[in-house]
C-alpha positions in Angstrom: -52.3 27.1 -12.6 -49.7 28.9 -14.6 -47.7 26.5 -16.6 -45.2 29.1 -15.6 -45.7 27.6 -12.1 -44.8 24.0 -12.4 -44.6 22.5 -9.0 -42.6 23.2 -6.0 -43.2 21.9 -2.5 -41.6 22.5 0.8 -41.5 21.0 4.2 -39.3 21.5 7.2 -38.9 19.6 10.4 -36.5 19.9 13.2 -35.9 16.9 15.4 -34.2 18.4 18.5 -35.7 17.2 21.7 -36.9 20.6 22.9 -37.7 22.5 19.7 -39.7 20.8 17.0 -40.8 23.3 14.3 -43.0 22.4 11.4 -43.2 24.9 8.7 -45.5 23.7 5.9 -48.6 24.2 3.9 -51.1 22.3 1.8 -50.1 19.0 0.1 -49.0 19.3 -3.5 -48.5 16.0 -5.3 -49.0 17.0 -8.9 -46.7 18.2 -11.5 -48.0 21.6 -11.9 -48.4 24.5 -9.5 -49.3 24.4 -5.9 -47.9 27.7 -4.6 -47.0 27.6 -1.0 -49.5 28.5 1.7 -47.1 28.1 4.6 -48.0 28.6 8.2 -46.0 31.3 9.9 -43.6 30.3 12.6 -44.8 30.2 16.1 -45.0 33.6 17.6 -45.7 35.5 14.4 -48.6 38.0 14.3 -51.5 37.2 12.0 -51.4 38.4 8.4 -54.3 40.9 8.1 -55.9 41.9 4.8 -55.1 45.6 4.4 -58.5 46.3 2.9 -60.2 44.7 5.9 -58.1 46.8 8.2 -59.0 50.0 6.4 -62.7 49.2 6.6 -62.7 48.6 10.3 -60.6 51.7 10.9 -63.5 53.6 9.4 -65.8 52.1 12.0 -67.3 49.4 9.8 -68.0 45.8 11.1 -66.8 43.3 8.5 -67.6 39.6 8.0 -64.1 38.0 8.0 -62.5 34.6 7.6 -60.0 33.8 10.4 -57.5 31.1 9.5 -55.7 29.3 12.3 -52.2 28.1 12.3 -51.5 24.5 11.2 -51.8 22.2 14.2 -54.2 24.6 16.1 -57.8 23.5 16.8 -60.4 25.9 15.4 -62.9 25.6 18.2 -60.8 27.1 21.1 -59.5 29.9 18.9 -63.1 30.7 17.8 -64.3 30.6 21.4 -61.6 33.0 22.5 -62.3 35.3 19.5 -66.0 35.5 20.3 -65.3 36.5 23.9 -63.3 39.5 22.8 -66.2 41.8 22.2 -69.9 42.0 23.0 -70.5 43.8 19.7 -69.2 41.2 17.3 -70.2 37.6 16.8 -69.0 34.2 15.6 -72.1 33.1 13.6 -73.2 29.5 13.7 -71.5 27.8 10.7 -70.6 24.3 9.4 -67.3 23.0 10.8 -64.1 23.7 9.0 -60.7 22.3 9.6 -58.6 25.4 9.6 -60.8 28.5 9.7 -63.9 30.1 11.1 -66.0 33.1 10.2 -66.7 36.0 12.5 -67.7 39.7 12.5 -64.8 42.0 13.1 -64.7 45.6 14.2 -61.8 47.8 15.1 -61.5 46.8 18.7 -61.9 43.1 18.0 -59.3 43.2 15.2 -56.8 44.8 17.5 -57.2 42.0 20.0 -57.1 39.3 17.3 -53.9 40.7 16.1 -52.2 39.5 19.4 -53.4 35.9 19.0 -50.4 33.9 17.9 -52.6 30.9 17.0 -54.1 32.8 14.1 -52.4 32.8 10.7 -54.4 35.3 8.7 -57.6 37.4 8.8 -59.3 38.5 5.6 -62.8 39.6 4.4 -65.3 36.9 3.6 -65.9 38.3 0.1 -68.9 37.7 -2.2 -68.5 36.5 -5.7 -71.2 36.6 -8.4 -71.5 33.9 -11.1 -69.7 34.8 -14.3 -71.7 33.8 -17.3 -73.2 21.9 -30.4 -70.9 24.2 -32.2 -68.3 24.8 -29.6 -67.5 21.1 -29.3 -66.5 21.0 -32.9 -64.2 23.9 -32.3 -62.2 22.1 -29.7 -62.5 18.7 -31.4 -64.6 17.1 -28.7 -67.0 15.5 -31.2 -64.2 13.6 -32.8 -62.8 12.7 -29.3 -66.2 11.2 -28.5 -66.2 9.2 -31.8 -62.8 7.7 -30.7 -64.3 6.6 -27.4 -62.9 9.4 -25.2 -65.9 10.6 -23.3 -64.7 11.0 -19.7 -66.0 7.7 -18.7 -64.8 6.6 -15.2 -64.0 10.1 -14.1 -66.1 12.8 -12.3 -66.3 16.6 -12.7 -67.3 18.7 -9.7 -69.4 21.8 -10.4 -69.3 24.4 -7.6 -72.1 26.7 -8.7 -75.8 27.4 -8.2 -76.9 23.8 -7.9 -78.4 21.6 -10.6 -81.7 20.6 -12.2 -81.6 17.1 -10.8 -84.2 15.6 -13.2 -83.0 17.3 -16.3 -82.6 14.6 -19.0 -79.2 16.0 -19.9 -77.9 14.6 -16.6 -79.9 11.4 -16.5 -78.2 8.8 -14.3 -74.9 10.6 -13.9 -75.3 12.9 -10.8 -73.0 10.9 -8.5 -72.8 13.2 -5.5 -74.4 16.4 -4.2 -73.7 18.9 -1.5 -74.6 22.4 -0.4 -72.5 25.0 1.4 -74.7 28.2 1.5 -74.7 30.8 4.3 -77.5 32.6 6.0 -76.5 36.0 7.4 -79.3 38.2 8.7 -77.0 41.2 8.8 -76.3 41.0 5.0 -79.8 39.6 4.3 -78.5 36.4 2.8 -80.4 33.1 3.0 -79.1 29.6 2.5 -80.1 27.8 -0.7 -79.6 24.4 0.9 -83.0 22.6 0.6 -82.9 21.7 4.3 -82.5 25.4 5.3 -79.2 24.9 7.1 -75.9 26.3 6.0 -74.6 22.9 4.9 -76.2 19.7 3.5 -74.8 16.6 1.8 -76.4 13.7 0.0 -79.1 13.3 -2.7 -81.1 16.5 -3.3 -78.6 18.8 -1.5 -77.8 20.7 -4.7 -81.4 21.0 -6.0 -81.7 24.1 -8.1 -85.5 23.9 -8.3 -86.4 25.0 -4.7 -88.6 27.8 -3.8 -85.7 30.0 -2.8 -84.2 29.6 -6.2 -87.3 31.2 -7.7 -89.9 30.1 -10.2 -88.4 27.4 -12.4 -85.1 27.9 -10.7 -84.8 31.3 -12.2 -82.1 32.4 -9.8 -80.2 29.2 -10.0 -80.0 28.5 -13.8 -76.2 29.1 -14.0 -75.1 25.8 -12.4 -77.2 23.6 -14.6 -75.9 25.4 -17.7 -72.3 25.0 -16.6 -72.8 21.3 -15.7 -74.3 20.7 -19.1 -71.3 22.1 -20.9 -68.9 20.0 -19.0 -70.8 16.7 -18.7 -74.2 16.8 -20.4 -75.2 13.8 -22.6 -77.2 14.1 -25.8 -81.0 13.7 -25.4 -84.1 14.9 -27.2 -83.9 18.7 -27.5 -80.2 18.9 -27.1 -78.0 20.0 -30.0 -75.3 17.6 -28.8 -73.4 16.4 -25.8 -71.2 18.2 -23.3 -67.4 17.8 -23.4 -67.3 14.7 -21.2 -70.8 13.1 -21.7 -69.9 9.9 -19.8 -68.3 11.6 -16.8 -70.0 11.6 -13.4 -71.3 14.9 -12.0 -70.7 16.2 -8.5 -73.1 19.1 -8.0 -72.3 21.5 -5.2 -74.4 24.6 -4.3 -72.1 27.4 -3.1 -74.4 30.4 -3.6 -76.7 32.2 -1.2 -79.8 34.2 -2.0 -79.7 37.9 -1.3 -82.8 40.1 -1.1 -81.1 43.4 -0.6 -80.8 45.7 -3.6 -77.6 47.1 -2.0 -76.0 43.7 -1.8 -77.1 42.8 -5.3 -75.8 46.1 -6.8 -79.2 47.0 -8.0 -82.1 44.6 -8.6 -82.9 42.0 -6.0 -83.1 39.1 -5.4 -79.8 37.8 -6.6 -77.3 35.0 -5.8 -73.7 35.4 -4.7 -71.2 33.1 -3.1 -69.2 33.6 0.1 -65.5 32.7 0.0 -66.0 30.7 3.2 -68.6 28.5 1.4 -66.3 28.0 -1.5 -63.5 26.9 0.9 -65.9 24.3 2.5 -67.0 23.1 -0.9 -63.5 22.6 -2.2 -62.5 20.8 1.0 -65.5 18.5 0.5 -64.3 17.7 -3.1 -60.9 16.8 -1.7 -62.5 14.4 0.8 -64.6 12.9 -2.0 -61.5 12.4 -4.1 -60.3 9.8 -1.6 -63.0 7.5 -2.8 -63.8 8.8 -6.3 -61.8 9.6 -9.4 -62.3 13.4 -9.8 -60.6 15.0 -12.8 -61.6 18.6 -12.2 -63.5 21.1 -10.0 -65.2 23.9 -11.9 -65.7 27.4 -10.4 -67.4 29.7 -12.9 -67.5 32.6 -10.4 -65.3 35.4 -9.2 -64.7 39.1 -8.8 -62.0 41.8 -8.4 -59.1 42.7 -10.7 -55.7 41.2 -10.5 -52.9 41.8 -13.0 -50.4 39.6 -11.2 -50.6 36.4 -9.1 -52.7 36.9 -5.9 -51.0 34.0 -4.1 -49.8 36.3 -1.4 -52.7 38.8 -1.6 -55.4 38.3 1.1 -57.9 40.1 -1.2 -57.7 37.2 -3.7 -56.1 34.1 -2.2 -58.8 32.9 0.2 -59.3 29.5 -1.5 -55.7 28.9 -2.4 -55.0 26.3 0.4 -58.0 24.3 -0.8 -57.0 24.5 -4.5 -53.5 23.4 -3.6 -54.9 20.5 -1.6 -56.9 19.4 -4.6 -53.9 19.7 -6.9 -52.1 17.5 -4.4 -54.8 14.9 -5.0 -54.7 15.1 -8.8 -57.7 17.4 -9.2 -57.5 20.5 -11.4 -59.4 23.5 -10.2 -60.7 25.2 -13.4 -61.8 28.8 -12.9 -63.5 31.4 -15.2 -61.3 34.5 -15.8 -64.2 36.9 -15.4 -66.3 39.0 -17.7 -65.1 42.6 -17.1 -63.2 42.8 -20.4 -59.9 43.6 -18.6 -57.0 43.5 -21.1 -54.3 42.6 -18.7 -56.0 41.2 -15.6 -58.3 38.4 -14.3 -60.7 38.0 -11.4 -60.2 36.1 -8.1 -59.9 33.2 -7.6 -58.6 32.8 -11.2 -55.6 34.9 -10.1 -54.3 32.0 -8.0 -51.3 30.4 -9.6 -52.5 26.9 -8.9 -55.8 27.3 -10.6 -56.4 26.7 -14.3 -57.8 30.0 -15.5 -59.9 30.2 -18.7 -60.9 33.0 -20.9 -63.5 33.1 -23.6 -63.4 33.1 -27.4 -66.1 32.8 -30.0 -66.4 29.9 -32.4 -64.1 31.8 -34.8 -61.4 32.1 -32.2 -61.8 35.8 -31.7 -61.5 36.9 -28.1 -64.9 37.7 -26.6 -65.1 41.4 -25.8 -66.3 40.6 -22.3 -63.4 38.2 -21.5 -60.7 39.1 -19.1 -57.3 38.1 -20.5 -53.5 38.6 -20.1 -50.5 36.8 -18.7 -52.4 35.1 -15.9 -54.6 33.3 -18.4 -53.8 29.6 -19.0 -56.1 28.9 -22.0 -59.1 30.1 -24.0 -62.1 28.0 -24.8 -65.4 28.8 -26.5 -67.7 31.0 -24.4 -70.1 32.9 -26.7 -73.7 31.9 -27.3 -73.3 28.4 -25.8 -76.4 26.2 -25.8 -76.8 24.1 -22.7 -79.3 22.9 -20.0 -81.2 25.1 -17.6 -83.8 24.2 -14.9 -87.3 23.0 -15.6 -85.8 20.6 -18.3 -85.2 23.6 -20.6 -82.4 24.9 -22.8 -80.8 28.3 -23.2 -77.9 30.1 -24.8 -75.5 31.9 -22.5 -72.2 33.7 -23.0 -69.4 34.3 -20.6 -66.1 32.9 -19.3 -68.4 30.8 -17.1 -69.3 28.9 -20.3 -65.6 28.6 -21.3 -64.3 27.2 -18.1 -66.5 24.0 -18.1 -65.2 23.2 -21.6 -61.8 22.8 -20.0 -63.1 21.0 -16.9 -64.8 18.5 -19.0 -61.7 18.2 -21.2 -59.7 17.2 -18.1 -62.1 14.2 -17.6 -61.6 13.1 -21.2 -57.8 13.4 -20.9 -57.8 11.5 -17.6 -59.8 8.7 -19.3 -57.1 8.5 -22.0 -54.2 9.0 -19.7 -55.1 7.9 -16.2 -51.7 8.5 -14.7 -51.1 12.0 -16.3 -50.7 14.9 -13.9 -52.7 18.1 -14.0 -49.5 19.9 -15.2 -49.0 17.4 -18.0 -52.5 17.7 -19.2 -52.4 21.5 -19.1 -49.0 21.4 -20.9 -50.7 19.4 -23.6 -53.6 21.9 -23.9 -51.1 24.8 -24.1 -48.7 23.2 -26.5 -51.3 21.8 -29.0 -53.9 24.6 -28.8 -54.5 27.2 -31.5 -52.4 30.3 -30.7 -54.4 33.5 -30.0 -52.1 36.5 -30.1 -53.2 39.9 -28.6 -51.9 43.0 -26.9 -52.1 43.0 -23.1 -50.9 45.8 -20.9 -48.7 47.2 -23.6 -47.0 43.8 -24.4 -47.8 41.1 -26.9 -49.3 38.0 -25.3 -50.2 34.6 -26.9 -52.6 32.3 -25.1 -53.7 29.0 -26.7 -57.3 28.2 -27.4 -57.6 24.6 -26.2 -57.9 21.9 -28.8 -58.9 18.7 -27.0 -58.5 16.4 -30.0 -55.0 17.6 -30.6 -54.1 17.2 -27.0 -55.2 13.5 -26.8 -52.6 10.8 -27.4 -52.9 8.9 -30.6 -54.0 5.3 -30.6 -54.6 3.5 -27.3 -54.8 5.9 -24.4 -51.6 5.7 -22.4 -49.9 8.1 -20.0 -47.6 10.5 -21.8 -45.0 12.9 -20.5 -45.3 16.6 -20.6 -44.9 17.8 -24.2 -41.6 19.7 -24.7 -41.0 22.7 -26.9 -44.5 24.1 -27.1 -45.0 25.0 -23.5 -42.6 26.8 -21.2 -43.8 26.2 -17.6 -42.9 28.8 -15.1 -43.7 27.3 -11.8 -45.0 28.5 -8.5 -44.2 26.6 -5.4 -46.2 24.8 -2.8 -45.4 23.9 0.8 -46.3 20.4 2.0 -47.3 19.6 5.6 -45.4 17.2 7.8 -46.7 16.4 11.2 -43.7 15.0 13.1 -40.4 13.3 12.4 -40.6 9.8 11.2 -38.0 7.5 12.8 -35.4 6.0 10.5 -36.5 2.6 9.3 -35.1 -0.4 11.1 -33.3 -3.4 9.5 -36.2 -4.5 7.3 -36.9 -1.2 5.5 -38.5 -1.6 2.1 -36.1 -0.6 -0.6 -36.8 2.5 -2.8 -38.7 1.8 -6.0 -35.8 3.2 -8.0 -32.2 2.4 -6.8 -30.5 5.3 -5.1 -27.5 6.2 -7.2 -24.1 6.8 -5.8 -23.4 10.5 -5.6 -21.4 11.7 -8.6 -19.8 15.1 -8.8 -22.1 18.0 -8.8 -23.4 19.2 -12.1 -23.1 23.0 -12.9 -26.8 23.8 -12.5 -26.8 22.0 -9.1 -23.8 23.9 -7.9 -25.3 27.1 -9.2 -28.4 26.7 -7.0 -26.2 26.4 -4.0 -24.3 29.5 -4.9 -27.7 31.4 -5.3 -28.8 30.0 -1.9 -25.7 31.2 -0.2 -26.0 34.7 -1.8 -29.6 34.9 -0.4 -28.4 33.7 3.0 -25.6 36.2 3.1 -28.1 39.0 2.3 -30.3 37.7 5.1 -27.4 37.5 7.6 -27.0 33.7 7.7 -23.8 31.7 7.4 -23.3 29.8 4.1 -24.5 26.2 3.9 -21.8 23.6 2.9 -22.3 20.9 0.2 -22.5 17.4 1.6 -22.1 14.3 -0.6 -24.4 12.2 1.5 -27.2 14.7 1.2 -26.5 14.7 -2.5 -27.1 10.9 -2.5 -30.5 11.5 -0.8 -31.5 14.4 -3.1 -30.5 12.7 -6.3 -32.2 9.4 -5.3 -35.4 11.2 -4.6 -35.4 13.2 -7.8 -34.6 10.1 -9.8 -37.4 8.2 -8.1 -40.0 11.0 -8.7 -39.0 11.4 -12.4 -38.9 7.7 -13.0 -42.2 6.8 -11.2 -44.3 9.9 -12.2 -45.1 11.3 -8.8 -44.4 14.5 -6.9 -44.2 14.3 -3.1 -41.9 14.6 -0.2 -42.9 11.0 0.7 -41.4 8.3 -1.5 -43.7 5.7 -3.1 -42.6 3.2 -0.4 -43.5 5.6 2.4 -40.0 7.0 3.3 -39.8 10.6 4.5 -37.0 13.0 3.8 -35.5 12.2 7.2 -35.5 8.5 6.3 -33.7 9.2 3.0 -31.1 11.5 4.7 -30.3 8.9 7.4 -30.1 6.1 4.9 -27.6 8.1 2.9 -25.3 8.2 6.0 -25.8 11.7 7.3 -25.5 11.3 11.1 -26.4 12.4 13.6 -29.4 14.2 12.1 -30.7 17.0 14.3 -32.6 19.1 11.8 -33.6 18.9 8.2 -35.6 20.7 5.5 -36.5 19.8 1.9 -37.7 21.8 -1.1 -38.9 20.0 -4.2 -39.9 21.4 -7.6 -41.0 20.2 -11.0 -40.4 21.6 -14.5 -37.9 24.4 -14.0 -35.2 24.4 -16.7 -32.4 26.4 -14.9 -30.9 27.0 -11.5 -32.1 30.6 -11.6 -35.7 29.6 -12.3 -36.0 27.0 -9.7 -34.4 29.2 -7.1 -36.7 32.1 -8.0 -39.7 29.8 -7.5 -38.5 28.7 -4.1 -37.6 32.2 -3.0 -41.1 33.6 -3.9 -42.8 31.1 -1.6 -42.8 31.9 2.1 -42.4 28.2 3.1 -39.6 27.4 0.7 -37.9 30.7 1.4 -38.0 30.0 5.2 -36.2 26.7 4.5 -33.5 28.4 2.5 -33.0 31.2 5.0 -33.0 29.0 8.1 -29.8 30.0 9.7 -29.7 26.9 11.9 -29.2 24.6 8.9 -25.6 24.0 8.0 -25.4 21.6 5.1 -27.0 21.3 1.6 -27.3 19.3 -1.6 -29.3 20.0 -4.7 -30.0 17.4 -7.4 -32.2 17.0 -10.4 -33.3 14.1 -12.6 -35.3 14.2 -15.9 -38.2 12.0 -16.8 -38.6 10.4 -20.2 -40.0 13.6 -21.6 -36.9 15.6 -20.5 -38.7 17.4 -17.7 -36.5 18.0 -14.6 -37.5 17.1 -11.0 -35.5 19.0 -8.4 -34.8 18.1 -4.8 -33.0 20.5 -2.4 -32.0 19.0 1.0 -30.8 20.9 4.1 -29.6 19.4 7.3 -27.7 20.0 10.6 -25.8 17.6 12.8 
């Protein structure tokens, strides 16, 4: 999650009788970076991964993920897709809310490209796993001494499963699941103990099954990662993990491959399908409704990305799920990759809403294998890290895989100390208090902090703290938020807003500047300019003030009011159409407009030629961080 991407979120809804359009994406409720994953407007052709298209043009059959538009049911789209060709197949798979997996060849892809119910089609890629003293480096030992151990919070480990009876995890595995695909064409086999492609409940993430090899030899990685994040000192251990009192949610997302070609050499090996990662992240989001989950760790990945892959179908496959987790207050922490790239990271670490972690040694030198560059959020120790492995054993591993769980565990410790803090506020603390590590990247100088957990923690009694100012300069990426249908204006007994809605004063220069930038963009697009409306300003300023004062980030007010409710209450009538963009952390009119214009959902709101009026307002929280609301409407 780039702290250069502090939140933006967009939703649009028209309320005319005959045309109701919802243009949205995954929910983003946190103060950090859900970039938009907006559904295309009805009638748009699907977005097709160019690499997939090139493969099928060569006569290949490719395993693909087909995402359906928001509001569409997966089953009928999948049924139609399967009927398109006798030579391709929709394999049996666990249900998913908004996608299915199928084999695609040239003829099938051509026909799918005409299905307006489909949002995007991209390859179901495979990702390999990316592999006592480190705790002192980040100050975790002293954090533990002060009582900050992650108690009351969980860390989800999406990996190769877990040694369920390892003493390092005794009594703290709180949930298990498995999402692991069998594909005879690719010679992959599910690692779920029940042999199916999905399993939940006790034993579902067992890393000591026959398919994991003798002593779990193919599945050691997940136990090692889990131990770094959440292990608790026991005989034979050199110390504890970063959050030794946190709960562990173990999820198997890897499949076994017995093909030397698939393994890139020696078989067997394990790799993870993007589709299984999507299902696992969605499962974590569901669990977060009943459990307090601080972070989901993904020490896996592949590819090379020197800039954000938010709009790149070769790297953004799990972005909707990462955004949804961020909207529920869960950080998705991802290893940067072990290819030694000086100015690039792997996918899914290239997604702006992820927290991407590189590796340093215990002397704060960058590990030679670690990917790095402008997309990196923080470094953490990742060289010769001792942790748990199956068969109740211990081993030293090196890799950004070992660095990432240091950060995932640290999120649990921070949430114990600051239960109301957002992902962005915690990441801002890591970045502003960490030790600066300067290096050359792509011909430019880059400084990335090495996380210092102890320095990040509040002093004294743990209480929520605002985002630190001065040390970090967040540069946000937006997120679009779904809205299903217009909510009627509240009747006489509507609950008042938690923060009184202020009377609209005159516009401030930055607010007026945003409107000028919006109208410049609309003119370039061929739309008429939108006109400032004081009643919309009342609605916008009231919502920004409420978000800033009550430490939340959502299109829905704390009392349940929608944007339409707020617009009507401010006196804008009749209200025939509206749209709202929100953002968090941008310090100028130019930066917030740039964030919105780089997101398909937000940009669509700005360039909606049917909207005629506008207001933009911001309010700052106690730490001086601005919350922006941009409201459009039409009578």
